[in-house]
N, C-alpha and C positions, 0 to 999 in steps of 0.2 A: 136860083134853083139849087145851088150847092148847099145852101143853108137847109133847105127842105130835105134834100137827099141825106144830109148828115143827120138831121133830126129823125127821119124815118129809120136810118141805119142804127143810130144809137138806141132807139126804142126796141127795134127787132132784135139786135144783138143782146141787149140786156135780158129780154124775155127768153130767147133761145138758151142762153147760158144758165139762166135760173132754172128752166125746165130740165136742162141736161144735168145740172147739179143735183136736183131733186131725184131724178130717175136713177142716176148713178149711185146716189146715196142709198136709195131703196134697194137696188140690186146688190149693193155691197153688204147691206145689213142682212138681207135674206140669205146671201151667200155665207155670211158668218154664222147665221143660225143653222144652216145645213152642216157647217163644219163642226158644230158643237158635239154632234154624235160621234165624231172621229177622235176628239180630244181624249188622250189617254192610251191610244194605240201605239205601242212601242215608245218611240221618242217624240211623238207628235203631241205637243202641248199647246197651251193657250197662245204663247208667243208665235209658234209656228202657224197656227190658224189665223192669227192677225196678219202675219206676213203674207200668207197665201191670198187672203181677200184683198189686201192692199195692192199686191202685185197684179191682181186681176182688174184693177180699176182702168188702166189704159184700154183694155179690150172692151170693157163696158162703154167707155167714152166713144170708141169707134163704132160699136154696134148700135148704140142708142142715138147717135146723132141724127139720122134721118127722121125718126119719130119726134125727137126734140125739136128739129127744124120745123116740122109741121105744127106741133102744139105751140111752140114758142112764137111762130109767125102769127098763128091765130090769136094768141094772147096779146102780142104787141100791137097788131093791126086792130084787134078788137078794142083795145084800150083807146086807140086813136079814134075809132069809130064812135065809141060811147061818149067820148069827149067832144064829138062833132068836128074834130080836127080834119078827118078825111073829107067831110062834107065841105068844109071851108076850102080845102085844097082843090076839090073838084070844081067848086064855084069860081076859084081863081084861075081855072083853065088847065089845071094839071090833070092829065089823062090817067085812066087806070093803068094803061100800059106803062106810063112813066113811073108810077108807083111800083108796079110789078118789077120793073128793071132795077129800081132802087133796092127792093127786097132781094132780088136775085144776086145783085153784086155783093151784098152782105153775106148771103148764103154761100156764095162761091168761095169767099175768103175763109169762112168757118169750115167749109167743106175741105179746102186744101189743108188746113191745120189738122182736121180730123183724119184725113188720109195719111198725113205725115206721121201721126201717132199710130195709126193702124198698120203702117208698113214698116215702122222702125221700132218704136218703144213697145207696142203691144205684143208682137211676136217674141221679143227677147224676154220680157217680164213674164209672159204666159208660159213659155217653155221652162224658164227657171222655176216658176211657181209649181208646175207639174212635177218637175224632177225633185225639187225640195220636199214636196209633200209625200211623194212615193217613197223617197229614200228614208224620210223620218218614220214612215209607217212600216218599213221593211223589217223583217225579223233578223236578217243576217247582214245588215249594212256594214258591219265591221269587217266581214270576211268577203263581201262581194262588191263588185263595182260594175256598172253597166253604162255604156255610152254609145252614141251613134256616130258614124263617120261615113264618108263617101264609099268606103269599102264594106259597108254593112254594119252590123251591131256587134260590139265587143263586150264580153263579160268576164269577170274574174271570180273564180271559186277556189278559195285557199291558194294553192300553188298551181292551179290549172287556169288556162286562158282559152276561151272559146270565141270563135268568130262565126256569126250567122249572117248569111247573105240574103236570105229570103224568109219572110214570115207569111205563111199561107192563111187565108181567111178562116180555115177550119181549126187553126191553132197549131198546126204542124210547122216545123222549121225545115228549111232546105239549104243545101250546100253548107255543110258544117265542117269547120276545122277546129280540132281540139289539140292544144299544146299543153303537155304535162311536164312539170318540173319537180325536182326533188328538193329536199331541205336546203341543199347548197346552191339552189337556183340554177341547176344544170338541166338542160332539156333531155328528157328520158324517152319521150314518145310523141309521135305526131299521128293523129287520127283524122281521116277524112271520111265523111258520110254524106250520102245523097239526101237523105231525109232524117228527121228526128222527131219523136213524139214523147210526151211526158205521161206516163201511166203508173199509177200506184207507187209514187215516190221514186221512180226510176226513169232514166232517159233510155228510150229504145231507138237504136241507130240501125239504119238499113243501108245496104250496098256500101260496105265499109272497107277502107284501106288503112291498115295500121302499121306504122313503122316504129319498131323498138330500137332505140339508140343505145348501144353499149359502148364501152371504152375502146373496143377493138373493131367492132363491126355493127352494121345495121341490118335488121331483120324485117322483111316485108311480109305482112299477113293479110289475106283477103277473106272477108267474112260477108255473108249475106245479111246476118243480123247479129247484133250484140247489145249489151246494156252498159250504161255509164252511171255509176252510183255517185250522185252529187246532190247537194242540198240546194243547188241553184234551181229555182222554180221558174216556169215560163212567165208567170205574172211579173216577175222582176225584169225580165227582158222586155216585155211588152210595154213597160212604162216609158221606154224611149221611142215607141211608135207614136209620133206626134200627131194629135188630132188636126184635121184641116183648118179649124178655126184659130189655131195657134201658129200658123205659118203665114209669112208675107206672100205677096204675089210672086216675087222672084223665087222664094223658097218653095212655093207650090209648083212652079214651073220645073225647077230642078228635081224635085221629088217625083214628079210625074215622069220625067225622063228616066230616073233611077228605077222606078217601078216597071216601066215599059221594058227596059233593058233586061230586067229579071223576070219577065213574063207574068207580072202581077196585075191585078185589076186596078184601073186608074180612074174609073168613072166618078167615084166619090170625091177625089181630089180635083178632077177636071171641073166638076160642078162647083166646088169651093173656089177655084180660080176664076171661073166665069162670074160667080157671084161677086167676087171682089172687083172684077173689071166693070161690072154693072153698077157698082156702088155710087158713082157720080150721078148716073141716070136716076137712081132711086131718090137721092137727095134733092135733085132738081124737081122731080115729080112731086115730092112732098111740099116743096116751097110753092109751086104753082097751085097745088090743091088748096092751099090756105086762102088764096085770094077770092075764089067764088063763095067761100063760106062767109067772108066779111062783106063783100060788095053785093052779094045776091040779096041779103036781107039786112041792110045796114042798121035798121032801128029795132026790128022786132025780136032779135036774138041776143041774149045776154052773153057775157064772156064765159060764164060757166057752161052754157049750152054749147058754145063754140068749142071749148076745150074738151067737153065730153064727146062731141062729134068727131073732133080730130083724134082723140084717143081711140075711139071705136074704129075709125078709119085706119089708124096705124096698126091696131091689133088685127084688123081684117087683112091688111097687106101682109103682115107677118105670117098669118095662117095660110093665106093663098100662096105665098112664096115657099113655105115649108111643104105644103101639099103638092105643088107642081114639081118641086125638087125631088121629093120622095117618089112621085109617080114616074118621073124621068129615070130615076135609078132602077125602079122595079121593071119598067118596060124598055129599058135601054135606049131612051130617047137622047137626042143631042144635048149635051150639057149646056151648050151655048143657048139653045132654045129654052131649056128648063130654067136657066138663071135669068134670062133677059125678058121672057114673056110677061111675068107679073109687073115689073117696073114699066114696061112699054104700055101695058094696058092702063095702068094708073096715070102715066104721062098723057096718053091719048084722052083719057077721061078729063084730066085737068085742062087740056087744050080745048076740048069741046065745051066745057063749062066756062072757060075764059072767053071764048068767042061769043057766048050768050050775054056776057055783061060788058064787053068792050063796045 
């Protein structure tokens, strides 16, 4: 039995990896084509575009594995079916359930590798790619620097340093601390503002406390509104706001805590976290869905038809998943329900179809 299990595993692994390689290659190529329009913006050249698409490969591997598992399993088992090898296995007393368990064991091993990439390599490479791309396309990267920390977002504008604790959905910033230095790198003023907005090339600060630091004394000034003339644009600060798909599960959890503590909306990141947590469920559902396609019509369906059916099923799942997620965000539904409902429906469908052929 081990020989048969190993043979099935070898066939399915080869098919899944081949499909995954093709899909990742296609997405990488289309990503590079999209980047061609941005080549020439400031210091963003051909090499930077190539770096960017290569750094996005781990994310593609993670996101495309469930669909690759479905299509690859269909391809591998379909090949065994067309060669009558599955018929011989059935005639020898090997049940469909036993074959399903062999496929599932293979899928779990690949799933663990995919999750390892998605939780470690993909977030690091994705964040670096985003930062590198935005910095290369920035007009003032020689004078400005922006990065994120547990204490908010920090930016440098010439001799001034600014700390932003909150970024509101409407583009305003909240809880601003501005530190101004002179040419000798001596602190000359500290400004605190409750909110800040960027209008017509100027920063407009409200509810301001400004402390002027002289050699002998410090002067406190309270202002309802004031302006700050700086070339620092809000777009440069927003590049460090990391999209949910570029964070690991642990990173999403910590970022949700940070947003909650600062009174910001967390629904989008909660949905991303639950989507990641449901990832194994999605992959297992895709593996199980492959079996009814093969054993339901063992002789009358070609490999091409199976692959087409699996591709359409994968696209349908992606569309359903995106639709349910967006509906959940619009109507403020539970992120757990929005993320887990599509894979649960597909897993239930796979189980129902499996019971008909076992």
